[in-house]
C-alpha positions, 0 to 999 in steps of 0.5 A: 508513488511508483514501483520501487519507492521506499515508503514508511508507515506511521509506526516507522515500518519501511517497505518497498512498493511492489505494485501500482495502486489499485482499488481495494477488493473491499470497495468493489461490489460484494466487498465489505465496504461497498458502496460506502468506502473507496480506498486504494492499496499497494503490495509492499515488501517489508524490509525488516521482516522480509515478507509481502503485505498490502498497505492502504495508500493513505496510511504511509508516505514516500520516504525515497523515490526510485529512479 
């Protein structure tokens, strides 16, 4: 997955990836899930709602890759 890819979540919402995957703040020291959880997030642009969100990388699949 890379910036510009079109992704879809299990509910059918589509988004465009805006950032490279990075470790969630919850998984870092002083985070809610530290040290038991490790997961990565990306910033996405929701195509239907026109807003920015952060999605967990395990919760969606790449629908169409950017060139």
